[in-house]
MILOGU-966835 format. One line per 2 residues: number of its first residue (from 1); for each residue x, z, y of N, C-alpha, C. Coordinates in Angstrom, 3 decimals, decimal comma. Layout:
BEGIN
NUM	X:Z:Y:X:Z:Y:X:Z:Y ~ ...
# end
This chain:
BEGIN
1	-114,167:34,847:90,924:-115,557:35,266:90,987:-116,435:34,104:90,531 ~ -117,264:34,345:89,567:-118,152:33,286:89,090:-119,389:33,193:89,967
3	-119,909:32,027:90,094:-121,102:31,800:90,895:-122,173:31,187:90,007 ~ -123,391:31,599:90,254:-124,510:31,042:89,511:-125,069:29,880:90,312
5	-125,117:28,723:89,681:-125,640:27,540:90,355:-127,144:27,466:90,139 ~ -127,864:27,348:91,246:-129,322:27,258:91,143:-129,806:26,141:92,038
7	-130,784:25,421:91,547:-131,385:24,410:92,403:-132,406:25,110:93,297 ~ -132,649:24,545:94,450:-133,599:25,147:95,381:-134,999:25,091:94,775
9	-135,676:26,268:94,698:-137,018:26,259:94,110:-138,020:25,625:95,066 ~ -138,997:25,024:94,499:-140,066:24,464:95,317:-140,920:25,619:95,816
11	-141,303:25,569:97,092:-142,141:26,643:97,622:-143,564:26,557:97,071 ~ -143,836:25,510:96,307:-145,150:25,385:95,678:-145,111:25,737:94,196
13	-143,982:26,271:93,722:-143,869:26,598:92,307:-144,654:27,861:91,974 ~ -144,967:28,011:90,688:-145,697:29,193:90,222:-144,921:30,477:90,515
15	-143,615:30,446:90,279:-142,813:31,653:90,494:-142,793:32,057:91,970 ~ -142,789:31,075:92,858:-142,801:31,387:94,290:-144,146:31,973:94,700
17	-145,227:31,437:94,160:-146,557:31,988:94,460:-146,683:33,412:93,934 ~ -146,128:33,659:92,747:-146,186:35,006:92,171:-145,364:35,996:92,993
19	-144,211:35,557:93,463:-143,387:36,427:94,303:-144,110:36,750:95,606 ~ -144,678:35,733:96,231:-145,409:35,958:97,481:-146,580:36,909:97,263
21	-147,269:36,757:96,148:-148,410:37,633:95,848:-147,941:39,065:95,617 ~ -146,814:39,244:94,951:-146,262:40,581:94,748:-145,974:41,255:96,086
23	-145,321:40,528:96,989:-144,973:41,075:98,302:-146,235:41,400:99,095 ~ -147,183:40,472:99,092:-148,413:40,676:99,878:-149,315:41,765:99,306
25	-149,265:41,966:98,002:-150,198:42,908:97,377:-149,710:44,355:97,393 ~ -148,420:44,572:97,621:-147,910:45,951:97,594:-148,579:46,780:98,688
27	-148,937:48,006:98,341:-149,608:48,896:99,280:-148,947:50,269:99,268 ~ -149,088:50,965:100,379:-148,715:52,374:100,437:-149,820:53,164:99,752
29	-149,433:53,943:98,753:-150,396:54,695:97,955:-150,346:56,173:98,346 ~ -151,518:56,736:98,608:-151,611:58,146:98,973:-152,194:59,012:97,868
31	-153,004:58,420:96,992:-153,644:59,177:95,920:-153,177:58,635:94,576 ~ -152,732:59,563:93,711:-152,126:59,181:92,441:-152,829:59,834:91,253
33	-152,789:59,134:90,134:-153,168:59,750:88,871:-152,059:60,730:88,479 ~ -152,409:61,764:87,775:-151,405:62,753:87,365:-150,777:62,350:86,031
35	-150,223:61,153:86,021:-149,553:60,596:84,851:-148,100:60,353:85,214 ~ -147,192:60,895:84,439:-145,767:60,775:84,761:-145,276:59,338:84,606
37	-144,445:58,931:85,529:-143,759:57,637:85,440:-142,442:57,879:84,707 ~ -142,104:57,082:83,701:-140,846:57,296:82,973:-139,629:57,244:83,895
39	-138,735:58,217:83,756:-137,512:58,232:84,563:-136,700:56,958:84,362 ~ -136,743:56,401:83,154:-135,967:55,191:82,878:-136,435:54,027:83,750
41	-137,746:53,945:83,995:-138,269:52,902:84,875:-137,751:53,096:86,294 ~ -137,706:54,342:86,756:-137,199:54,628:88,100:-135,717:54,266:88,178
43	-134,971:54,558:87,139:-133,541:54,195:87,131:-133,369:52,676:87,177 ~ -134,214:51,960:86,462:-134,158:50,490:86,504:-134,493:49,985:87,906
45	-135,458:50,634:88,564:-135,822:50,246:89,928:-134,656:50,484:90,883 ~ -133,948:51,584:90,690:-132,778:51,868:91,531:-131,693:50,831:91,278
47	-131,509:50,445:90,016:-130,509:49,435:89,683:-130,824:48,101:90,368 ~ -132,103:47,781:90,493:-132,494:46,567:91,219:-132,348:46,771:92,723
49	-132,659:47,986:93,195:-132,630:48,281:94,632:-131,250:48,060:95,237 ~ -130,214:48,423:94,496:-128,868:48,399:95,075:-128,282:46,993:95,222
51	-129,078:45,991:94,871:-128,650:44,609:95,105:-129,155:44,093:96,447 ~ -129,504:44,999:97,332:-129,944:44,625:98,682:-128,775:44,025:99,465
53	-129,080:43,187:100,463:-128,007:42,682:101,331:-127,265:43,861:101,968 ~ -125,938:43,763:102,022:-125,134:44,893:102,487:-123,825:44,378:103,080
55	-123,758:44,371:104,414:-122,578:43,879:105,118:-121,341:44,674:104,701 ~ -120,277:43,963:104,353:-119,003:44,539:103,918:-119,114:45,323:102,597
57	-120,237:45,205:101,914:-120,460:45,871:100,629:-120,023:47,348:100,695 ~ -120,529:48,045:101,701:-120,213:49,469:101,858:-121,004:50,336:100,875
59	-122,089:49,796:100,329:-122,941:50,518:99,378:-123,221:51,950:99,862 ~ -123,898:52,073:101,012:-124,073:53,385:101,643:-125,200:54,231:101,064
61	-126,008:53,641:100,185:-127,194:54,335:99,668:-126,841:55,396:98,639 ~ -127,647:56,442:98,654:-127,581:57,483:97,634:-129,027:57,815:97,246
63	-129,248:58,081:95,976:-130,593:58,345:95,460:-130,611:59,715:94,778 ~ -131,633:60,480:95,058:-131,804:61,807:94,472:-133,168:61,867:93,797
65	-133,162:61,952:92,479:-134,399:62,019:91,709:-134,750:63,493:91,526 ~ -135,848:63,926:92,135:-136,212:65,339:92,136:-137,005:65,708:90,890
67	-136,593:66,804:90,256:-137,301:67,332:89,103:-138,370:68,324:89,531 ~ -139,116:68,854:88,556:-140,253:69,732:88,853:-139,854:70,947:89,685
69	-138,736:71,579:89,351:-138,310:72,780:90,084:-138,014:72,457:91,542 ~ -137,274:71,374:91,768:-136,919:70,999:93,136:-138,152:70,549:93,916
71	-139,064:69,859:93,255:-140,313:69,463:93,918:-141,083:70,707:94,335 ~ -141,192:71,687:93,434:-141,901:72,918:93,756:-141,310:73,626:94,962
73	-139,999:73,686:95,025:-139,329:74,326:96,168:-139,538:73,513:97,446 ~ -139,594:72,181:97,322:-139,838:71,323:98,484:-141,262:71,502:99,002
75	-142,212:71,640:98,091:-143,613:71,868:98,484:-143,719:73,180:99,257 ~ -143,034:74,213:98,793:-143,072:75,494:99,507:-142,400:75,389:100,873
77	-141,345:74,573:100,956:-140,684:74,378:102,250:-141,605:73,653:103,216 ~ -142,313:72,627:102,742:-143,211:71,917:103,662:-144,354:72,832:104,095
79	-144,812:73,714:103,193:-145,829:74,692:103,580:-145,310:75,547:104,747 ~ -144,062:75,983:104,622:-143,453:76,822:105,652:-143,296:76,056:106,966
81	-142,810:74,823:106,887:-142,597:74,015:108,104:-143,910:73,780:108,840 ~ -144,938:73,368:108,105:-146,231:73,073:108,737:-146,879:74,353:109,262
83	-146,775:75,433:108,515:-147,339:76,710:108,960:-146,701:77,157:110,266 ~ -145,391:76,955:110,399:-144,676:77,345:111,617:-145,209:76,618:112,846
85	-145,664:75,387:112,666:-146,105:74,575:113,805:-147,617:74,490:113,972 ~ -148,364:74,587:112,838:-149,808:74,346:112,919:-150,659:75,450:112,294
87	-150,024:76,467:111,738:-150,778:77,571:111,169:-150,894:77,507:109,655 ~ -151,324:78,637:109,072:-151,369:78,799:107,622:-152,308:77,813:106,938
89	-153,479:77,605:107,515:-154,457:76,708:106,889:-153,885:75,298:106,749 ~ -153,261:74,795:107,814:-152,659:73,456:107,778:-151,501:73,420:106,793
91	-150,725:74,501:106,755:-149,601:74,563:105,825:-150,048:74,535:104,380 ~ -151,114:75,281:104,072:-151,640:75,293:102,701:-152,207:73,934:102,313
93	-152,886:73,288:103,267:-153,459:71,963:102,995:-152,353:70,953:102,698 ~ -151,304:70,975:103,517:-150,192:70,031:103,320:-149,496:70,287:101,982
95	-149,279:71,552:101,654:-148,611:71,879:100,393:-149,442:71,409:99,205 ~ -150,744:71,588:99,256:-151,619:71,144:98,172:-151,544:69,623:98,014
97	-151,575:68,915:99,134:-151,504:67,454:99,107:-150,172:66,983:98,517 ~ -149,078:67,588:98,942:-147,758:67,178:98,467:-147,558:67,532:97,000
99	-148,144:68,632:96,563:-147,990:69,045:95,163:-148,633:68,050:94,206 ~ -149,540:67,210:94,713:-150,226:66,223:93,883:-149,446:64,923:93,728
101	-148,308:64,804:94,409:-147,484:63,595:94,299:-146,654:63,709:93,020 ~ -146,859:62,832:92,043:-146,213:63,010:90,737:-144,713:62,769:90,700
103	-144,205:61,805:91,441:-142,779:61,487:91,404:-142,167:61,531:92,792 ~ -140,953:62,070:92,878:-140,257:62,197:94,167:-138,837:61,634:94,034
105	-138,480:60,770:94,973:-137,136:60,205:95,029:-136,685:60,205:96,485 ~ -135,543:60,807:96,766:-135,010:60,816:98,122:-133,931:59,754:98,225
107	-133,993:58,945:99,296:-132,977:57,924:99,543:-132,250:58,302:100,827 ~ -130,932:58,393:100,741:-130,131:58,700:101,919:-129,131:57,577:102,188
109	-128,548:57,656:103,372:-127,522:56,693:103,794:-126,300:57,486:104,228 ~ -125,147:57,096:103,754:-123,922:57,751:104,206:-123,753:57,540:105,702
111	-123,334:58,567:106,384:-123,089:58,461:107,820:-121,759:57,765:108,092 ~ -121,709:57,058:109,220:-120,478:56,387:109,641:-120,188:56,765:111,085
113	-118,936:56,926:111,410:-118,558:57,221:112,790:-118,671:55,982:113,664 ~ -118,703:54,813:113,035:-118,835:53,560:113,782:-120,315:53,234:113,944
115	-120,784:53,109:115,177:-122,211:52,922:115,449:-122,758:51,635:114,825 ~ -122,009:50,550:114,917:-122,476:49,284:114,347:-122,560:49,375:112,825
117	-121,542:49,951:112,199:-121,571:50,124:110,748:-122,761:50,979:110,341 ~ -123,057:52,029:111,116:-124,189:52,892:110,796:-125,503:52,120:110,843
119	-125,653:51,280:111,871:-126,875:50,467:111,973:-126,989:49,510:110,789 ~ -125,888:48,852:110,462:-125,902:47,898:109,354:-126,164:48,603:108,026
121	-125,570:49,778:107,851:-125,764:50,525:106,608:-127,210:51,019:106,479 ~ -127,787:51,489:107,574:-129,177:51,951:107,531:-130,103:50,776:107,191
123	-129,811:49,610:107,782:-130,610:48,415:107,482:-130,488:48,053:106,004 ~ -129,279:48,152:105,461:-129,066:47,851:104,037:-129,852:48,822:103,166
125	-129,850:50,093:103,534:-130,603:51,089:102,765:-132,098:50,825:102,839 ~ -132,574:50,390:103,990:-133,993:50,053:104,128:-134,353:48,861:103,249
127	-133,464:47,879:103,183:-133,693:46,738:102,302:-133,693:47,196:100,841 ~ -132,832:48,147:100,505:-132,791:48,682:99,146:-134,105:49,387:98,804
129	-134,652:50,118:99,767:-135,940:50,790:99,537:-137,027:49,759:99,271 ~ -137,046:48,672:100,044:-138,051:47,627:99,809:-137,899:47,031:98,406
131	-136,663:46,780:97,992:-136,435:46,295:96,621:-137,023:47,270:95,607 ~ -136,756:48,549:95,817:-137,236:49,594:94,916:-138,762:49,598:94,843
133	-139,412:49,557:96,004:-140,875:49,610:96,051:-141,497:48,389:95,378 ~ -140,914:47,224:95,591:-141,441:46,010:94,961:-141,248:46,038:93,453
135	-140,108:46,541:93,004:-139,865:46,638:91,562:-140,896:47,565:90,922 ~ -141,095:48,719:91,539:-142,084:49,662:91,005:-143,481:49,056:91,012
137	-143,830:48,353:92,094:-145,169:47,757:92,207:-145,389:46,727:91,098 ~ -144,359:45,927:90,824:-144,451:44,937:89,753:-144,685:45,622:88,408
139	-144,168:46,853:88,270:-144,335:47,618:87,031:-145,637:48,428:87,019 ~ -146,471:48,242:88,045:-147,751:48,941:88,096:-147,682:50,335:88,702
141	-146,584:50,627:89,393:-146,379:51,948:89,986:-146,466:51,842:91,502 ~ -147,336:52,653:92,088:-147,482:52,689:93,540:-146,505:53,669:94,163
143	-146,372:53,602:95,481:-145,414:54,474:96,151:-145,779:54,654:97,617 ~ -145,159:55,652:98,209:-145,260:55,869:99,651:-143,884:56,250:100,169
145	-143,452:55,582:101,218:-142,167:55,831:101,868:-142,479:56,698:103,078 ~ -142,036:57,960:103,052:-142,335:58,860:104,158:-141,058:59,348:104,829
147	-141,162:59,600:106,117:-140,034:60,128:106,897:-140,520:61,312:107,736 ~ -141,365:62,152:107,130:-141,931:63,296:107,834:-140,883:64,320:108,232
149	-141,315:65,361:108,971:-140,388:66,367:109,506:-139,471:67,013:108,471 ~ -139,924:67,161:107,230:-139,082:67,797:106,219:-137,782:67,018:106,006
151	-137,823:65,701:106,200:-136,640:64,877:105,944:-135,560:65,057:107,009 ~ -135,911:65,762:108,088:-134,927:66,031:109,144:-134,622:67,524:109,274
153	-135,213:68,325:108,407:-135,053:69,769:108,488:-133,797:70,195:107,719 ~ -132,904:70,964:108,360:-131,674:71,397:107,681:-131,947:72,156:106,375
155	-133,094:72,842:106,284:-133,422:73,590:105,074:-133,649:72,669:103,884 ~ -134,137:71,451:104,148:-134,349:70,486:103,071:-133,010:70,013:102,515
157	-132,075:69,726:103,416:-130,736:69,314:102,990:-130,089:70,436:102,165 ~ -130,241:71,672:102,629:-129,668:72,811:101,923:-130,301:72,967:100,545
159	-131,619:72,812:100,478:-132,339:72,931:99,211:-131,832:71,930:98,183 ~ -131,523:70,717:98,646:-131,080:69,654:97,743:-129,566:69,617:97,561
161	-128,850:70,419:98,331:-127,393:70,423:98,226:-126,749:69,190:98,832 ~ -127,372:68,663:99,892:-126,861:67,462:100,566:-126,194:67,867:101,878
163	-125,036:67,305:102,148:-124,320:67,566:103,398:-124,925:66,700:104,503 ~ -125,637:67,336:105,436:-126,308:66,607:106,518:-125,324:65,935:107,459
165	-124,067:66,368:107,449:-123,055:65,713:108,281:-122,532:64,445:107,620 ~ -122,794:64,292:106,326:-122,285:63,134:105,586:-123,363:62,111:105,267
167	-124,635:62,541:105,226:-125,736:61,651:104,849:-126,944:61,889:105,745 ~ -127,691:60,827:105,988:-128,964:60,949:106,697:-130,059:60,390:105,792
169	-131,261:60,926:105,949:-132,366:60,507:105,086:-132,958:59,195:105,575 ~ -133,079:58,251:104,661:-133,765:56,989:104,933:-135,252:57,148:104,610
171	-135,533:57,873:103,543:-136,933:58,102:103,206:-137,097:58,948:101,962 ~ -138,183:59,665:101,944:-138,633:60,354:100,756:-139,680:59,442:100,134
173	-139,452:59,032:98,900:-140,343:58,095:98,222:-141,174:58,859:97,197 ~ -142,489:58,886:97,401:-143,386:59,407:96,377:-143,831:58,221:95,534
175	-143,974:58,420:94,250:-144,394:57,316:93,398:-145,239:57,826:92,233 ~ -146,074:56,936:91,725:-146,937:57,264:90,601:-147,950:56,148:90,401
177	-148,803:56,338:89,429:-149,843:55,340:89,169:-151,002:55,580:90,136 ~ -151,394:54,527:90,827:-152,377:54,658:91,908:-153,761:55,046:91,404
179	-154,348:56,011:92,090:-155,746:56,362:91,849:-156,632:55,449:92,697 ~ -156,166:55,173:93,913:-156,886:54,297:94,842:-155,864:53,372:95,495
181	-156,162:52,077:95,506:-155,294:51,110:96,185:-156,022:50,608:97,422 ~ -155,523:50,938:98,608:-156,218:50,533:99,836:-156,067:49,044:100,123
183	-156,943:48,551:100,973:-156,821:47,179:101,452:-155,939:47,186:102,695 ~ -155,451:46,038:103,055:-154,548:45,936:104,199:-154,570:44,502:104,702
185	-154,185:44,304:105,938:-154,046:42,945:106,468:-152,902:42,908:107,464 ~ -152,419:41,726:107,728:-151,344:41,507:108,693:-151,737:40,361:109,616
187	-151,133:40,353:110,783:-151,330:39,227:111,693:-150,715:37,979:111,075 ~ -151,269:36,795:111,355:-150,674:35,564:110,824:-149,232:35,399:111,326
189	-148,394:34,804:110,500:-146,992:34,609:110,854:-146,848:33,852:112,169 ~ -147,777:32,929:112,443:-147,711:32,156:113,694:-147,773:33,017:114,943
191	-148,329:34,234:114,819:-148,423:35,108:115,992:-147,140:35,877:116,261 ~ -146,242:35,914:115,289:-144,996:36,660:115,483:-143,749:35,756:115,388
193	-143,993:34,477:115,165:-142,886:33,525:115,022:-142,709:32,724:116,300 ~ -141,482:32,647:116,789:-141,137:31,783:117,898:-140,160:30,739:117,382
195	-140,508:29,495:117,495:-139,628:28,416:117,046:-138,895:27,848:118,242 ~ -137,580:27,865:118,180:-136,755:27,400:119,284:-136,187:26,016:118,996
197	-136,037:25,206:120,004:-135,509:23,853:119,782:-134,042:23,871:119,386
# end
């Protein structure tokens, strides 16, 4: 196995500042322009995503790129789910909102009978999603990682042809070019960091 030798980068280097700015600037996008994102860019993002840390290299992630027909059927399913719980008006509103999301990508994790492996695999898939979102953001594409009720509904798995006994949903990723980029803030690292002797 070949290894790439790298010197430790200075935390004051331009590349480190650019990386930090990329991470800090990424936002969850709710409103999108109706401009298609090239599928090839999404495939490149997935190729980068799968280099996430992964204990025992189990590679548990699976990606499903939804086309127009499948998106349309998913929008109708969410209308049905919301209508069942909150009424027709809420269902129609949710369906209209979801229909405006230009790109849809489902990320799942293979199920494991071993509880520790399942936790580690889910964590690896979450890291893969972060890689994906950062890659897209660097390319000027916004996204939203959602885990709403549809992602746990057996009808959604059936619609996509996914075996719910073999895979669990990590997230439904909507993506597209942002119409509005919200502001955001975080607590300083000093408030969440504990340094031990």
